[in-house]
N, C-alpha and C positions, 0 to 999 in steps of 0.2 A: 721662469715665465713671468712676464710683466703684464698683469691683468689690465693696466691702464691702456695698453696698446690694443686690447681686445674689446673694451667696453663700448657700449652705445654712447656716443659723444653727448647725447642729450642728458646723460646722467651727471656730467661734469659739475654743474652748478646746483644740483639738487641736494637740499638738506632733508634727511629722512623725517617723516612725520613722527612726532613725539606724542604718544598716547598718554592718557592720564595714569597716574600711579595706581597700581592695584592695592586693595585693602591688605593683602597678605604681606606685601613688602613694607607697608607703613607700620603694620602691627609688629613685625619683627624688628624693624629698625628703631622704633620709638617705644617699644614695650607697651603698646596700647592694646588692650584686650579686644575691643570691638570698634574699630574706627568707623566713622560715618563717611560714606563715599558720596561726595557732592562735587565731583570734578569732571564727569563725563556725560552729563545731561540725560542720564537714564531715568526711567520711570520709577519713582520711589514707592509706588503702591503695588508694584509687582507685575504679573502677567495676567492678561485677560483669562478668566475661567473658561470661556468658550474656546479660546485658542488652545489652552491646555488640554481640554477635552478632545478637540480635533486631533491634536498631536498624539495624545495617548492612544486613541483608537487606531491610528495607522502604524504605531510602533512595531507590532508583530510582522508587518510587511517590509521592515527596513532592510531585509536581505535582498530586496529587488531595487534596481535602479529606478529613480523617479522618471516620470514622463518628461522627455528632454526639452520640450517647448514651454513647459509650465502652463499648459493649456487651460486647466480649470482655474488657476489663479488669475491668469490674464483675462479670462472671461468674467470673473467676478469683479476685477478692477474696472474693466470696460463697462460692465453693467452699472457700476456706481456713478460713472461719468457720462453715461449714454454715448459710448464710443464703440468702435469695433476693436476686437482683440488684436487686430493688425496694427492698431495705434499704440500698443503696449509692449514694453520689454521689461523683464524682471531680472534683478541682479542680487548678488550677495551684498546687501546693504546698498545705500545710495552711492558709496564709493566706487563700486564696480561699474555702475552706470556712467559715472564721470569718466572712468578709464575708457569705457567703450566709446564714449563721445569723442575723447581725444584721439583714440586710435582710428576711428572711422572717418573723421573729418579734417584732421590736421596733417599738413605736409611741412617739409622743412621751410623755416622762415615765414610761415604764415603768422600773422599777428593775432594774438588773443588778448583781449582787454580784461583785466581783473582789478577790482578795487584794492587799494593799498592794505586795508585791514579786512580780511575775510578768511574763509575756510582754506587752509593751506593745500588741501588735496588738488585743487584746481591747478595751482602752479606746478606741483609735482607731475601731474598727469600730462599737461601740455608741454612742459619742458622735456619730458621723456620722449615726446614725439618731435623734439627739436624745433618747436614753435618759438617765436619771439614774444616774450611776455611784455605787454604794455601795461604799466601800472597807473591806474587813474587815482585821482586824489580824493580825499575825504573832506567833507564839510563838518568838522568836528568828528562826531561818531556816526554821521550820516553819509551814505554813499552818494557822491556827487554825480548825478545823472547827466548834467550839462557838460561836465568835464569828460565823461565817457563819450558823449556824442562828438565833442570837439576833437577827440583823439582818433576817430574813425578815419581810416585811409583806404586806398585801393587794396592794400594787403590784409585788411582786417577780415578774419574768417569767423571768429567766435567772440561773443561777449558772455562772460560768466557772472551771474548775479545770484547771490545768496539772499533770499528774502523770505522771512526775517533773517537778518545777517548774523552770522556766527563769527566772532565772539561778542559783538556789541549788543545784540538783542533787538536792535532797531528794525522796524518794518517800514518799507516804502508803501505809500497808500495807492489806491486804485487810480486816482487822478494823475499822480506822478508817473506810474507805470504805463498808463494809457498814452500819455504824452510821449514817453520814451520810446515805446514800441513803434509809434507812428513815425518817429524821427529816424529810426534805424533802417537802412536799406534792406529789402527783403532777401538779398543774397547773403546776409550775415546771420548766422545762427545765434539766437538769444537763449542761453541756458538759464532757466529759472529754477533754482534749487530751493524747493519749498519744504525742507525737512521739518521746519518748526511751524508751519502755517496753521496747524490745528489750534495752537495757543494764541493766535492773533485775533483781533477784533474783526469778525466777519463783515461788519457793516462798512468798514473802510479798507479791508484787505482786498487786493485785486483778484478777480476771478480769471486767472490765466487760461483755464480750460475753455471758458466762454470766448475769450479773445482768440484762441486757436480756432474754435468753431466758426468765429466771425470772419475768418479769412487770413489771419496772421500765421501762416503755415511755417514761418521760420522760428517760432517759439518751440522750445523743447523743455518740458517740465519734468523735474525730478522730485520724487517724494520717497518717504521712508516709513517703515513700521517700527523703527527702533525707538522712537521717542514717545509720542502720545499713545501708541498702541502697545508699548511695553515689550517689544520683541528684539531688543538689542542683541541678545545672545543667539537668537535664531538667524539673524542676518538676512533681512529681506528689504529690498528697496525696489523702486520701479521708475521707469521713464515713460512719458506720454508725448507723442508727437506724430508727425507725418508718417504715413505707412512706409514711404520710401526711406526715411531715416531709420526706421525700425529694421527694414530689410537689410540695410547696410550693416547695422550693428549685429544682426543675427549671423552675418558671415564670420564674425570673430568671437561671438559669444561662446563661452566655455560650455561643453556638453555637460548636462546634469549639474548646472552651476548652483541650483538651489536644492537642498536635500529634500527628500520625501516628507520628512517630519516638518521642516520649515514651511514647505508649501501648504500643508494642511493647517498648521498653526496660523499662518497668514490669512487663509480663508476664514477661519474661525474668528480671528481678531477683527477683521473688517466687518463682521456681522454684529459685533458686540458694542452697540452704541451705549449701553449702560456703563460699561467700563470706560469708554472714551469720555463720556460726560463726567464721570467721577474724577478722572485724571485732570480734565480741564478745570473743574471746580477746585480741586486741591491746588492746582497751579495758581489760580487767581487768588485764593486765600493766602497762599505762601508768599506771593509777590507783595501783598499788602503788609504782611507780617514783617518781611525783611525791609521793605521801604520804611516802615515806621521806625524800625530799630536803627536803620542807617541815618534817618533824620535826627534821631535822638543822639547818635554818636557824632553828628555833624559831618558825615561822609557823603560825598556826591556819588551818584549812580546814573546809569542810562535807563530810563523807563523802558521796560522790556515787553516785547510781544512774543516771548518764548518761555521756556521752562528754566531759564537761567537769568542771572543778573550780573552785569559788569559793574564793579564797584571800584572807585578810586580811593585808595587808602591813604594817599599822600606820602606813603613810604615805599621802600623797595618791595616790589611784588613778590620776588623770590623769598625775601626775608619773611614777609607776612605769611606766605604759603607754608614755609618751613615751621614757623611758630604754631600755625594752626594744626599741622600734622602732629607736632609734639603733644597737642591737646586732643588728638584723636579725631580731627576733622580734616578731610582731604578736599581741597579746592584746586583751581587751576590758576597759575600765575599768568598775568597778561604780558610778561616780558617777551615771550616767543612771538607775540603779535606786534611788538614795538610799543606797547603801552606799559611803561616801566613801573608805574606805581599802582597798577590795577590788578584785581583778582576777579575771576569768573566763578560764581557759585551756582550750582544746580539747586533749584527749588526742591526741597524734600518734603517729608511729612512734617506735621507740626512739631513733633518731638525732635526731628533732625534739624529743623530750622532753629529751634530753641538752643540746641547744642552749638550750632554755628554762631548764633548771635552772642551767646555767653562767652564763647572762646575768643571771638574777635573783640568783644568789649574788654575782656581782660588784657588782651595784647595792646589795644589802643590806650589803655590806662597807663 
């Protein structure tokens, strides 16, 4: 049997997503007792105590299927943004929502515009649906919105924007996004992936929920609880948009896609402002700490609106990543994103940041 004759032809050009190396693999390969994991943008201070409490309380009922529509969680999310639960869909991380978007709105040869440097799951999801990927250019490390507008054609169905962008960490401000949304025809869906928005400056970051309420119904906003809320292992993300969008996605949404425990942990996390504020403060302090160290080492970096920093080492990114792992620090090479001399490091605790700075300094010497 030749599987190539059976496969969905949309898979032909797809490169599988490569996740960050796990601690166990690095520990075994390099004989490092306790590696510092700074490659997947996880929350270094742990999980919200309120989320853990909510999760623990429901554990004895884990023999029962969860409520299939995620009703209580959607109601809590809707309450936070003064929306209807009909405007909310919940998924297993933001990734599942991206997949639902692709499956719900993309037909063969529809054009989907994606920036050249961004989160790779967009390309995977839309190629799977046999869309034509139109790659817009970057202005250095900044998404070029003018170029995206210039690439819109009659075949354009979706524009996918990650803001703040992964892996660069740069955020487009409210003025630029406001201009952009007004320029995009209202029959084109604008996916605004705001997985890292909690770390951005609220004074200048666009309020896309308000824009949606003001009448821009083609905006579909994706958020996650994996980063600032510390629920990466629970796998909870959500999308906010027009109720008609949500109804379409619900046709294909997996039944019971969020576990009972994860639903309750998410409700608890959304209530825990103390943990969220602590996380944001740790991120701000960590940014300054790493910026100062990179300035001392003479290395350039992208000023970040996220919980990670993209650093140009001036050397092969894979080599630097390998050398850091030998010293017990796991980061992400920028090579997979076409940035051959860069690494992406998650902001950790003060102690973790110190270990990274020390290890990188020794390598650069």
